C-alpha positions as a Markdown table, in Angstrom:
| # | Residue | x | y | z |
|---|---|---|---|---|
| 1 | Met | -0.5 | -45.1 | -54.1 |
| 2 | Asn | -3.9 | -44.9 | -52.4 |
| 3 | Val | -5.1 | -42.2 | -49.9 |
| 4 | His | -4.1 | -44.3 | -46.9 |
| 5 | Gly | -0.6 | -44.8 | -48.2 |
| 6 | Thr | -0.2 | -41.1 | -49.0 |
| 7 | Arg | -1.3 | -40.2 | -45.5 |
| 8 | Trp | 1.2 | -42.6 | -44.0 |
| 9 | Val | 4.0 | -41.1 | -46.0 |
| 10 | Ser | 2.9 | -37.6 | -45.0 |
| 11 | His | 2.8 | -38.5 | -41.3 |
| 12 | Ala | 6.1 | -40.3 | -41.5 |
| 13 | Leu | 7.8 | -37.3 | -43.2 |
| 14 | Thr | 6.3 | -34.9 | -40.7 |
| 15 | Gly | 7.5 | -37.1 | -37.8 |
| 16 | Leu | 11.0 | -37.2 | -39.3 |
| 17 | Leu | 11.0 | -33.4 | -39.8 |
| 18 | Leu | 9.9 | -32.7 | -36.2 |
| 19 | Thr | 12.5 | -35.1 | -34.9 |
| 20 | Ala | 15.2 | -33.4 | -36.9 |
| 21 | Leu | 14.1 | -30.0 | -35.7 |
| 22 | Ala | 13.9 | -31.1 | -32.1 |
| 23 | Ala | 17.5 | -32.3 | -32.3 |
| 24 | Cys | 18.6 | -28.7 | -32.9 |
| 25 | Gly | 17.1 | -27.6 | -29.6 |
| 26 | Pro | 13.9 | -25.7 | -29.1 |
| 27 | Thr | 13.1 | -22.5 | -31.0 |
| 28 | Val | 12.2 | -19.8 | -28.5 |
| 29 | Ile | 9.0 | -18.1 | -29.6 |
| 30 | Arg | 9.4 | -14.3 | -28.9 |
| 31 | Pro | 6.3 | -12.3 | -28.1 |
| 32 | Asn | 4.9 | -9.3 | -30.0 |
| 33 | Pro | 2.1 | -7.3 | -28.3 |
| 34 | Asn | 1.1 | -5.5 | -31.4 |
| 35 | Pro | -0.8 | -8.0 | -33.6 |
| 36 | Phe | -3.9 | -8.3 | -31.4 |
| 37 | Ser | -6.0 | -5.9 | -29.3 |
| 38 | Val | -8.5 | -6.8 | -26.6 |
| 39 | Pro | -12.1 | -6.3 | -27.5 |
| 40 | Pro | -13.2 | -2.6 | -27.3 |
| 41 | Asp | -15.6 | -3.2 | -24.4 |
| 42 | Ala | -13.2 | -5.4 | -22.3 |
| 43 | Ala | -12.1 | -2.6 | -20.0 |
| 44 | Glu | -15.5 | -0.9 | -19.8 |
| 45 | Leu | -16.0 | -1.6 | -16.1 |
| 46 | Leu | -12.7 | 0.0 | -15.0 |
| 47 | His | -12.8 | 3.3 | -13.0 |
| 48 | Gly | -10.1 | 5.9 | -13.3 |
| 49 | Pro | -8.4 | 8.2 | -12.7 |
| 50 | Gln | -5.9 | 6.4 | -10.5 |
| 51 | Thr | -2.3 | 5.0 | -10.5 |
| 52 | Ile | -1.5 | 1.2 | -10.3 |
| 53 | Ala | 1.8 | -0.5 | -10.3 |
| 54 | Leu | 2.1 | -3.4 | -12.6 |
| 55 | His | 5.0 | -5.9 | -11.9 |
| 56 | Ser | 6.2 | -9.2 | -13.3 |
| 57 | Ala | 6.6 | -12.2 | -11.0 |
| 58 | Tyr | 9.7 | -13.2 | -13.0 |
| 59 | Lys | 13.0 | -11.4 | -12.2 |
| 60 | Ala | 15.0 | -13.4 | -14.7 |
| 61 | Glu | 14.6 | -15.2 | -18.0 |
| 62 | Thr | 12.5 | -18.3 | -17.4 |
| 63 | Val | 12.4 | -20.5 | -20.5 |
| 64 | Glu | 9.9 | -23.3 | -20.7 |
| 65 | Lys | 9.3 | -25.8 | -23.4 |
| 66 | Ile | 5.7 | -25.6 | -24.7 |
| 67 | Tyr | 5.7 | -28.4 | -27.3 |
| 68 | Thr | 8.2 | -31.3 | -27.1 |
| 69 | Asp | 11.7 | -30.1 | -27.7 |
| 70 | Leu | 10.5 | -28.0 | -30.7 |
| 71 | Trp | 9.3 | -24.8 | -29.2 |
| 72 | Ala | 9.9 | -22.8 | -26.0 |
| 73 | Val | 8.8 | -19.5 | -24.5 |
| 74 | Asp | 10.4 | -17.1 | -22.0 |
| 75 | Leu | 7.7 | -16.7 | -19.4 |
| 76 | Arg | 9.2 | -13.4 | -18.3 |
| 77 | Gln | 8.8 | -12.0 | -21.8 |
| 78 | Tyr | 5.2 | -13.2 | -22.1 |
| 79 | Thr | 4.4 | -11.8 | -18.7 |
| 80 | Gly | 5.9 | -8.5 | -19.9 |
| 81 | Thr | 3.6 | -8.7 | -23.0 |
| 82 | Ala | 0.6 | -9.2 | -20.7 |
| 83 | Ile | 1.7 | -6.2 | -18.6 |
| 84 | Ala | 2.0 | -4.1 | -21.8 |
| 85 | Val | -1.4 | -5.1 | -23.1 |
| 86 | Leu | -3.1 | -4.6 | -19.7 |
| 87 | Gly | -1.4 | -1.3 | -19.1 |
| 88 | Lys | -2.5 | 0.0 | -22.5 |
| 89 | Glu | -6.1 | -0.9 | -21.8 |
| 90 | Met | -6.0 | 0.5 | -18.3 |
| 91 | Ala | -4.6 | 3.8 | -19.6 |
| 92 | Lys | -7.6 | 4.2 | -21.9 |
| 93 | Lys | -9.7 | 4.3 | -18.7 |
| 94 | Gly | -7.5 | 6.9 | -16.9 |
| 95 | Ile | -5.6 | 4.3 | -14.9 |
| 96 | Thr | -1.9 | 5.1 | -15.1 |
| 97 | Pro | 0.6 | 2.3 | -14.8 |
| 98 | Ala | 3.6 | 3.3 | -12.6 |
| 99 | Ala | 6.6 | 1.7 | -10.9 |
| 100 | Gln | 5.3 | 2.7 | -7.4 |
| 101 | Ala | 1.6 | 3.2 | -6.5 |
| 102 | Pro | -0.9 | 2.7 | -3.7 |
| 103 | Lys | -2.2 | -0.4 | -5.5 |
| 104 | Ser | 0.0 | -3.0 | -7.2 |
| 105 | Ile | -0.6 | -6.1 | -9.3 |
| 106 | Thr | 2.0 | -8.7 | -10.0 |
| 107 | Leu | 1.3 | -10.8 | -13.1 |
| 108 | Arg | 2.6 | -14.2 | -14.0 |
| 109 | Val | 2.1 | -16.2 | -17.2 |
| 110 | Tyr | 2.7 | -20.0 | -16.8 |
| 111 | Glu | 1.7 | -23.4 | -18.0 |
| 112 | Val | 2.0 | -22.4 | -21.7 |
| 113 | Arg | 1.3 | -25.4 | -23.9 |
| 114 | Ala | 1.1 | -25.8 | -27.7 |
| 115 | Thr | -0.9 | -28.4 | -29.5 |
| 116 | Pro | -0.4 | -28.0 | -33.2 |
| 117 | Thr | -2.3 | -30.1 | -35.7 |
| 118 | Trp | -2.5 | -30.0 | -39.5 |
| 119 | Arg | -5.7 | -27.9 | -39.2 |
| 120 | Ser | -5.1 | -25.6 | -36.2 |
| 121 | Phe | -2.5 | -24.4 | -33.7 |
| 122 | Gly | -3.8 | -24.6 | -30.2 |
| 123 | Val | -2.3 | -22.8 | -27.2 |
| 124 | Ser | -3.3 | -22.8 | -23.6 |
| 125 | Leu | -1.9 | -20.8 | -20.8 |
| 126 | Val | -2.6 | -19.5 | -17.3 |
| 127 | Leu | -2.4 | -15.8 | -16.4 |
| 128 | Glu | -2.2 | -15.1 | -12.7 |
| 129 | Ala | -2.7 | -11.6 | -11.1 |
| 130 | Glu | -1.7 | -11.3 | -7.5 |
| 131 | Tyr | -2.9 | -8.1 | -5.8 |
| 132 | Ala | -1.2 | -6.2 | -3.0 |
| 133 | Asp | -4.0 | -7.1 | -0.6 |
| 134 | Gly | -3.1 | -10.8 | -0.9 |
| 135 | Thr | -6.0 | -11.8 | -3.2 |
| 136 | Lys | -5.5 | -13.1 | -6.7 |
| 137 | Ser | -7.1 | -14.0 | -10.0 |
| 138 | Thr | -6.2 | -17.0 | -12.1 |
| 139 | Ile | -7.3 | -16.9 | -15.7 |
| 140 | Gln | -7.0 | -20.1 | -17.8 |
| 141 | Thr | -7.4 | -19.8 | -21.5 |
| 142 | Gly | -7.0 | -21.8 | -24.6 |
| 143 | Asn | -7.5 | -21.2 | -28.3 |
| 144 | Asn | -7.3 | -22.8 | -31.7 |
| 145 | Leu | -6.2 | -20.7 | -34.6 |
| 146 | Ser | -6.0 | -21.6 | -38.2 |
| 147 | Ser | -2.8 | -23.6 | -39.0 |
| 148 | Gln | -1.8 | -21.0 | -41.5 |
| 149 | Leu | -1.0 | -18.6 | -38.6 |
| 150 | His | 2.5 | -18.7 | -37.1 |
| 151 | Glu | 3.1 | -20.1 | -33.7 |
| 152 | Thr | 4.1 | -16.7 | -32.4 |
| 153 | Leu | 0.6 | -15.3 | -33.3 |
| 154 | Ala | -1.1 | -18.2 | -31.5 |
| 155 | Val | 0.8 | -17.5 | -28.3 |
| 156 | Asp | 0.3 | -13.8 | -28.5 |
| 157 | Asn | -3.4 | -14.3 | -29.2 |
| 158 | Ala | -3.7 | -16.5 | -26.1 |
| 159 | Ile | -2.1 | -13.7 | -24.0 |
| 160 | Met | -4.7 | -11.2 | -25.5 |
| 161 | Val | -7.6 | -13.5 | -24.6 |
| 162 | Ala | -6.2 | -14.0 | -21.1 |
| 163 | Val | -5.9 | -10.2 | -20.5 |
| 164 | Ser | -9.4 | -9.7 | -21.9 |
| 165 | Arg | -10.8 | -12.1 | -19.4 |
| 166 | Leu | -8.8 | -10.6 | -16.6 |
| 167 | Leu | -10.3 | -7.2 | -17.4 |
| 168 | Arg | -13.7 | -8.7 | -16.8 |
| 169 | Asp | -12.7 | -10.8 | -13.7 |
| 170 | Asp | -14.7 | -10.0 | -10.6 |
| 171 | Gln | -11.7 | -10.2 | -8.3 |
| 172 | Phe | -9.7 | -7.9 | -10.6 |
| 173 | Leu | -12.5 | -5.4 | -10.8 |
| 174 | Ala | -13.1 | -5.4 | -7.0 |
| 175 | Tyr | -9.4 | -4.7 | -6.4 |
| 176 | Val | -8.9 | -2.1 | -9.1 |
| 177 | Asn | -12.2 | -0.2 | -8.6 |
| 178 | Gly | -12.2 | -0.6 | -4.8 |
């Protein structure tokens, strides 16, 4: 069998496998905030001490498919992961996350999409931060990681990248430091 025939068979088998897996219903990818940390200088422009309330825009489980019928995520869980990562970075600068505070930020992760290929696993998503004064920041991010990494790591990494960008966002800094 030549190279083109081998590729055809490989693509056909991959297609059949994906179809069989999709028939079982989507696998919900659960977040893990531990594998990645934002770059050390990401929060360098934050000013503490102060207290800020961090909230999720989702009050209930919100499952969304991110790649055909194969994978799904709970947007509430991923928003919780973004809150955990953001809160950890803010605490390093003397900003204490609290349930009630003079300033509050409501986060929402949405439009999570996966684009796996045989070489990489791409994930794009949007992280929105709405501030108590009515302003907001919208951070769009995407990444491509080596295909050897698990889909969970790819989505977690996209969250970390989005939080890193939020920590440097002009609107975010104006609200937090103002």
